[in-house]
N, C-alpha and C positions, 0 to 999 in steps of 0.2 A: 504493499499500500504506499509506503514511503519511497520506495525505490522508483516507482513509476513517475511520480511528480518530479523527482530529482533528475531522472533520465530525460523527461520531457523538457525540463528547464535547461539541461545541458545541451540537448539537441537543438532547442530553440536558439540558445546562445551561439552554438556552432553554425546553425543555419544562417543566422543574421550576419555572423562574422564572415562566413564563406560567401554570402550574397554580396556584402559590401566589398570584400576583398576581390570578388569576381569583377565587380565594377572597376576597381583600380587596375586589376590585371588586364581587363579589356582595354582600358585607356592606354596603359603601357604597351600592350601588344599592338594597338593601332599605331602608336608612335613608331614602334620598331618596324612595322610593316611599311609605313610610309618612307622611312629612311632606307629601306632596302628595295622592296618590290615597287613602291610608289614612284621613286625617282627613276629607276631603270625602266619601268613600263611606260612612264611618260616620255622618256627619250625614245623608246622603241616606237611609240605612236607617232612622234614627230618624224622619225626617219621613214616610217611607212607612208606617212602623208606626202613627204617629199618624193619618195620613189613612185608613188601613184601619179604625181604630176608629170614626172619625166616619162613614165610609161604611157600616159595619155598622148604625149607628143609622138612617141614611137608607134603607137597603135594607129595614129593618123598618117604619119609619113612612111611607115613600114621601114624605118632606117634605125639601126642601132647606133647610139652615140656614146662617146667617152664620158659624157656627163652622167648618163644612165648607169654605166658600169661603175663609176666612182660612187654613185649614190647607193648602188646595191652593196658595195663593199662596206659602206658605213652602216647600212641596215643589218648586215650580217654580224658586224661587231656589236651592235646594239642587242641583237638576239642572244649572242654569247654572254654579254654582261647580265642580261635578264635571267638567263638560266643559272648563272653563278649566284645571283641575288636570291633566287628561289632556294638553292642549297644553303645559303647563309641564313635565311629566315628560319629554317628548321622547325622547331617545336612551336613557333608562333603561328604557323599555318594551321587553321582549323579545317575540319572536314569539308564544310561548304566552300571555303576558299581553295582547298585542294582540288575540288571538282572544277572550279573555274580555271585554275592553273592548268589542269590536264586538258580542258577544252581548248585553251589558248595554245598549248603545246601541239595539239593535234592540228589546229589551223596553221601554225607556223610550219609544220611539216609539209603543208601544201604550197609553200612559197616557191620551191623549186619547180614544180609542174606549172604554176602560174607564170613564172618567168619564161619557161620553155614555150608555153603557148603564145606569149607575147612576141618572143623572138621568132617563132615560126609563122607569125601572121595568122594565127588561128583565132576565130571569134571576132565579134564586133568590138568597137571601142567601148560601148557601154557595158558589155559582158566582162571585158577585162577590168574595168574600173570597179565593177560590183564584186569581183573576186577580192580586190584589196579592201573594199568596204566590209566584207565578211571578217577579214583579219582584224580590222579596227573595231568591229562590233564585239569581238571576243575580248579585246583589250578593255573596252568600256564595261563589259560584263564583270571583268576582274575588278575594275574600280568600284563597282557597286558592292562587291563583297569586302573590299578593303575598308569601306565606311561602316564599321561595326562597333560604334561606341555606345555605351549605355546612357550617357548624358543626352537628354532630349535636345537641349539648345545646341550642343556641339554637333549632334547628328543632323539637325536642321541646316546648320551652316555648311556642313560637309556635303549634304545632298544638294544644296543650292550651288555650291562651287562645282559639283559634279555636272549639274545641268548646264552651267556656263561652259565647262569643258566640252560637253557634247555639242553645244551650239558652235563652238570653235571648229569641231570636226565637220559639221555641215557646211561651214564656210569653206573648209578645205575641199570638200566634195564638189561644191559649186565651182571652185577655182579649177580643179582637175578636169571637170567636164567642159568648162569654157576654153581652157588651154587647147584641148584637142579640137574643139569646134572652130576656134580661130584659125587653125592651120588650113582647114578646107572651107572656111567662111560659111558654115551652115550648122544647124542643129537638126538632127533627125527628130521625127515625131516622138519616139520613146525617150530620146535625150531631153527634149523640151519638157515632157511630162515629169521625168525624174528631176530636172532642175526646179520645176515648180514645187514638187514635194520637198526638196531640200530647203528651199527658201521658206516655205510655210513652217517646217519643223524648226528651222533656225530662229524664226521670230518667236515661236511658242516657247522654246527653251530659254531664250534670252529674257523674255517676260517673266517666266516662272522663276528662273534663278535670281533675277534682280529683286523680285518681290520677297524672296525668302532670306536675303542677306541682311545683316544688321547694318547700322550706319557706317561703321568703320570700313567694312568690306564692300558695301554698296557704292560708296562715293567714288572710288577710282573707276568703277565700271561706268558710272554715269558720265564721268569726264570723257571716257573713251567713246561712248555713244554720242557725245556732243562734238567730237573732233571731226576734222575735215575728211580724213580717210574713211571713217565709217559712214558719214553722210554721202560721200561720193559712191561708196560701195552700195549703200541702200538704194540710191537713186538709180544706178545702173542695173541693180538686181531687179527692181520693180519694172524697169523698161523691158528687160529680157523676158520676164514672166509674162508681160503683156503682149510682146511681139513674137516670142518664140524664136528669136534670132540672136546670134552672138553680138557682143558690143561693137559699136561703130569705131570706137577709139580703143584699141587693145592696150596701148601704153597706159592710158588712164586707169583701165581696169586693173592692170598688173600693179601699178603704183599704189592704188587704193587697197587691193588685197594684201600686198606685202606689208604696207604700213599698218593695216588693221591687225593682221595675224601676229606681227611682231609685238605690238603693244598688248594684245590679248595673251600672248605667251608669257611676256614679262609679268603681266598682272596676275596670271594664273599661278606662276611660281611664287610670287610674293604672297598672294592670298593663302596659298597652301602652307607656306612657312608660318604665317600668322596663326592659322588654324592648328598647326602642329604644336606650336608653343602653347596655345591654350589647352590642348589635350594634355601636354606634359604637366602644366600647372594644376589642372584638374586632378590628374592622377596623384600628384604629390599631396594635394589637399585631402583627397580621399584616404590616402594611406595614413595621414596624421589622425584623421577622425576615426579610422578603424583602430588605430593603436589605443586611443583614449577610451573609446566605447568598449573595445574588446577587453582591455585591462579591467575596467570597472565591472564589466559583466562577469569576468572570470573570478573576481574577488567575491561577488555576490553568490556565484554558484558554489564556490568552495565553502563559504559561510553556511549556506543552506545544507550542504552535504554534512558538514561537521555537526550542526545542530540536529539534523534529522537522524544521523547515525546514533547519536547519544540516546534519543528517545525510541529508536526503532529496534534496538537489539532485544529489549524485553518483549516487545510486541511480536518480533519475528520468532522468538522461542515459543510463545503461546500459540501463534498461528501454526508452527511446525507440529506441535502436539495435536492440534485440531485437525490438521491436514492428514497426519498419520492415521488418526481414528476414522476420518471420513474415507480415506483411500481403502482401509481395511473393510469398511462397510460396503463400499461400492464395488470393489474388485474381488472380494473373497466371500464375505458373509451372505450378501443378498444373492449373488449368482449361485452359491451353494444351496441356499434355501429353494430358489426357483428350480434348480435341477432336481433336487430331492422331490419337490412337489410334482414335477413332470414324470418322475419314475413311479409316482403313486404312494410315496411314503407319507406317514403322518408327521406333522410339524406342530410343535407346541409354540404358540405365539408368544406367551410370556417368557418362556425360556430363551427363545431366539432373539427377541427384541430387548437385548441387554443395553443398559445405559452406557453412554460414552463418557469416560472419566477424563476430564481435562481440568487444568487450573489456570487462573489468570484473571484478567479484568472482567468486569460485569458484561461487557459486550461479548467476549469470548465464551463466557458461561451461557449467555443467552443463545448464542449460536449452537452450542453443544446440546442444549435442551431442544432447540428446534430440530436438530439432526435426529435426536432420539425420537421425537414425535414423528418425523418423516419416516424413520425406520419402522416404527410400530405400525404406522398406517400402510406402508409398503408391504410388510409381511402379512398383515391382516388381509389386505386386498389380494395378495398372491394366493393365500390359502383359500379365500372365498372363491377366487376365480378357478382354482384347481378343483375345488369341491363342485362348483357349478359345472365345470367342463366334464368332470367324471360323471355327475348326475345326468347331464344331457347325453353323454356317450352311452350310459346304461339304458336310458330311455330308448335311444336309437337302436341299441342292441336288442332289447326286448321286443320292440316293434318289428325289427327285422326278422327275428326268430319266429315270432308269431305269424308274420306275413309269409315267411318261407314255408312254415308248416302248412298253412292254408293253400299255398301255391302247389306244394307237393301233392296235396290231396286233390286239387283241381287238375293237376297233370295226370294223376292216376285215373280220374273219371274220364278225362278226355281220351286217354289211351283205351279205356274200355269202350267208349262210344265209337272210336275209330274202328275198332275190331268188329263191332256189331253193326256198322253202317255200310251199306252197299250202294247207296245213291251217290253218284260222283259230285253233284253240286253240294249235298250236305257234307260229304267227306272233305270237300275243298274248304267249306266254312269251318269245320272242326280243325282242319290243318292250320288255318289262319289263327284261330283261337289258341291252338296249342303253341304256335309260334309266339303270339303275344304273351302268353303266360310264361313262356321260357324267358323272354326279355324282362318281364316283371321279376322273375326269380333272380336274374342277374343284378337288377337294381337293388333288390333286398340284400343280396350278398355284398354289394358295394357299401351299404351302411354297416354291415358287420365288419368289413375290412377296415373302414375308417375308425371303428370302435376298437381296433386291434384284437378282434376275436379270431379264433382259429377257424379254418374253412370247414364248411359243413359236409363237403363231399370229398372222398379220397378213394384210391384203388390200391389193392395190395400189390399188383404186378405193374411193370412199366406200361405206359400207353404210347402207341406210335404217334409220332409228330403229326402225321397227316390227319389222324383222327382228331387230334387236339385242334388243328387248324380248321377242319370241317365243323367241328362242334362250335368253335368260336364264331364262324361265319353264320351258322344256323341261329345264333342268338342275337343277330342284328336285324334291323328292319329291311334295308335294301340289300338283302343277300344275293339277289339276282345280278347285281352290278359287280360282284367280286369274282375275279379270275385267279385261280390257283395254278401256278406253274408246277411242273414235275419236281418233286422234292426227293432228295436222297433218303434212304431208309435210316430211321433213327427213332429212339424212344426216350420218353421222359419218365423220371421216377413217379410212381403213382401218387405219392403224397403231395406232389407239386403239380400234378396234371390239371386239377380243377382250377387252381389259382392261375396257372399259365393260360388255360383257356379263357378265363375271365380277362386276363391282361391283354391277350391278343384281340379278344372281342371289343374291348374298349378302344383299342387303336384302330381296328377296322371300322368300327362305327364312326369314330372321329373322322376317318378318311372319307367315308361316304357322305357325312353331313357337310363337310367343308370342301366339297368338290362338285362340279356341275352334275346334274342328274343324268346326262347323256354320256358320261364318261365311265370308265371301268377303274376298279381298284385292283392293283396287282399284288399278289401275295407270293413270295418266294421263300425258299429255305435252302440251307446248305450246311453240311457238317464240316466244321473247321477245327483247327488244332486246339483252340480254347473252349470248345463246346459246340453248340448248335445255334446257327443264326437264322432268324426269321425276319424278313423284310416286308413292310407294308407300304406301298407307294400309291399316292393319289395324284391326280392331275388338276388340282385346284390352283388357287392364286398364290399359295405359299405364304411365308412369313418374312419379316425383316430379320436382319442379322441380330439386332438387339433382342427381338422376341425369341429367336432360336437359342441365344445364350441364356435368356431368363428361364425358358422352359427346361433346357438341359440341366441348368443348375438345380431346379426344383426336382427333376427326376433323379439326379445323383445324390442329393441330400434333402429329402422331403422335410419341410418344417411341420409344426403343429397345425392341423387343419383348422382353418378359419371358417366359421359358419357363414360369414358375410361373403365369402368368395365361392359361392355355390356354382358359378359358371364354369369353374375348373374342377368340378367334382370328379370327372373321369381321369383327369391328369393326376389328382391326388391319389386316386385308387391305383393307378399304374405305378406311381412312385412308391406307395406302401407295399404293393406286391413285389416290386423289384427289390426293395430294401429287405424284405422278409427272406428271399431266397438268393440274394446276391446276384440278381439278374441286372445286366447293364442295358439301359434304354437310351438311345440317342436319336434326336430329331435333326434332320438337315434338309437342305433344298434339293429337290429332285431335278435331274437334267431336263424334265419336261415342264418345269416351272412350279410343280406342286411341292409336296412334302414327303420325305421317305423316313419312316420310323424303323430303326434297326434294333432288334431285340437279340441280345447275346445271352443264351442260357449257358451257365458255367458247366464245365466238364463234370463236376460232382453230381449234377442232376441228370446228366445224359447216361442212359443205361446201355449196356452192350446189346448188340443186335440179337444175340442168342438168348438174352434174358427176357425177350418179349414173349416168348412162348409161342405155341401154335395150337390150332384146333381149339379145343375147349379151354385149354390153359391160357389162352391169350386174354389180356385184360380188355374188356369192351366198355365203351361208353354206353349210356342209356339208349334204349331202343329208339325212342323218339328222336334223339340226336342223330343216330345213324340214318334213320329214314330221311330226315330233312337234309342231312349232309349229302346223301346220295342224290337227292333232288337238286342240290345246289351245284355240285361239282360233276363235270363230265369230261373225260379226255380219252380219246382212242376208242374205248368201249363203254357201254352203258352198264353200270353196276357190275362190271367184271364179265359181262356176257359178250361173246364174239359178235362182230358186226357182219350182217349179211351182204354179200356182194352179188349184184344182179348178174344172172346167167352163168354163175360160177359152176353149177352142177350139170349144165347141159352139155351134150356132145358137140364137138366142134362144128359138125354139119348143120346143127339146129340153131346155132348162135346167129343173131342178127349182125351182119357186117357193119362196121363203123367206117370203112374206107370208101373206095370208089364204087359206083353202081355195079350191079351184078353183070350186066351185059359187057362191061369193060373188063371184068375179071375173067370172063370166058375166053378171052383172046390170048390166053397163055400167061397172063401176068398174075403173079402171086400177090395177094393183098398184104400190104405191109402190117406187121404186128403193131398194135397200139396199146399202150399202157392203160389199164382200166383206172378211171378216176373214181375215187370213193364217193358214194352219194353223200349229200349233206346230212349231217347228224341231226336226229330229232331231239328236240328239247324235252326236258322232263314232263312239261305240261302236255306236249303232244303225245308222248308215250302213255301218260295217264288217260287222256281222252280216247286214245285208240283202244286200250284195254277196256274202258268203260263202255265204249260203243259195242265192242265184241260181247261183253257180258250182257248188255241190254238186248242184243240180237238173239243171243242164245236163250235168254229167258222168255222173250216174245215168241220164239219158235215152239218152245215147250208148251206155253199157254195155248197157242193155236192148235197144236196137236192134241191136247187134252180135250178141247172143245169139240173137235171133229169126231172123237170117239175112235174105237178100234176099227 
């Protein structure tokens, strides 16, 4: 409690100190950057401007001159000086400034190709000048990042001087354009447009820069704008904008531009020096203020720490005792009580809700009493919740057992009615009712499973996997949509057969519910090294990756069933059954877009093939399950009976030919042998209707024969 305010105070002092020191460092860094990058980049800009003017003449006359070669040499030296200044600046270069330097370095790398294009006479005059304009734009972008002072007044003056420098660049662009135009006494249309844009930008920047400068820095510029060179330049500039033609008196233009740019260059250097001295003074003043404020703040922080530590040691000891008791309660005692309640053990509330023994101030004692009250309430609530949950589970278990007993009786009655009924329509209705009752029995077993009760059905001998799968399919509503592939021989321990049937039925029913009604659900099985695998695959919409992870986590470690989460009842049942027998269930996306449920039965539950028995010794599922399973699944033969092949028992001479007409066969040509295609297999419903019709016909013939008499 005391450390946090002290740390906050220390952090606040450090933040203010760092913030103020950052301002001072920013000012000092700006001054250092001006002495290195600022001076060399300014000279580089002047040399590029001069080379641009000489290049404009060459672009017009298409002749290389010694003046241009000398200017290029001066530009190269300036480029070298600038790169050395960048290395000298070192740590003063920020990340933003580093980006501008890299961009300028890239543009300077294009200087050689630009010169080669000019020497080779490639491109127009305006295109060549625009290449130099791009180089100078990169330099002025660097100037923008050099102006990075935290003082608002200094920043405003620096920005205004930057605007005046950019205006000087537009004057140089106008001059370079006119120098080339005066050589052939004309301005092309694009050149006239560019000159107009340069003039407008120059006027705007001069106005903006002059408005932002203070009195000391603005007065020299006002004198320049009132001088004869500037007035002559402005007059000739306005005339060329209006007429779109080069000046009539080239000498007057050259004198005006040379005089104006010389005064602007001297004024820019002087103004920059004045601003740099202001920055240095501001940095010194800031450092002094930081020293005073930081020293006083440090004294205050140290005094607060000493006073707080004196009164905090005793409180820290008391809080440590309270913390130890609270940690023991939250991490050891309460979790142990909850776990014991979950296992069904009896918990004495008075014995478990022991008081927390601490010593200290009144506040600490009050907190200890509050913790004791919270502990008693938590234990009481946990016991009540466990008792309620156990009672609800017993209610569900009793209801499920009663319901299961009634359903067994109902199934026995339905079995007897099916054996005594010969009407196909009535038999079909009884079959549907039998199927519905079987599903109700499975739901009753689900309640027993959630109540952690033992299964009600078991077999002494192993049960074949194919019978388990068929029985599971017979317990769902849309069993006709399920397709079972050929499965390797295998059997499951009889004690787990009923629960595995229930587990597979839940997965298959889920697959039919969450897939389109016109699709099939594939069920496959395979004997693997770790046990027996059963796969249930649907072609529904599938789930998201997050949902698959959530459901697989629930299946691997099922939590306590929540009555409010009844929508996932089947998932909880599958998880409980898998946990009971060590079965691994995994959900994943199917290649067809749906979901594939993989059930891995451990090797301990898989019986050897010889242990299944044969004949009467083989474990059988209930008769109704086998009847419905035979109606659901058909592959190759129907219920193990051979399939009839048309004309298979006739002599070759009596068989109907499938090849060419008889008259063509008589010409000495042997009919080509043709493979017999098996007829389409009848569905279980068609087989049932066929035998029902045969039975009705036989009965009707007997009745007619008895009416006619002997």
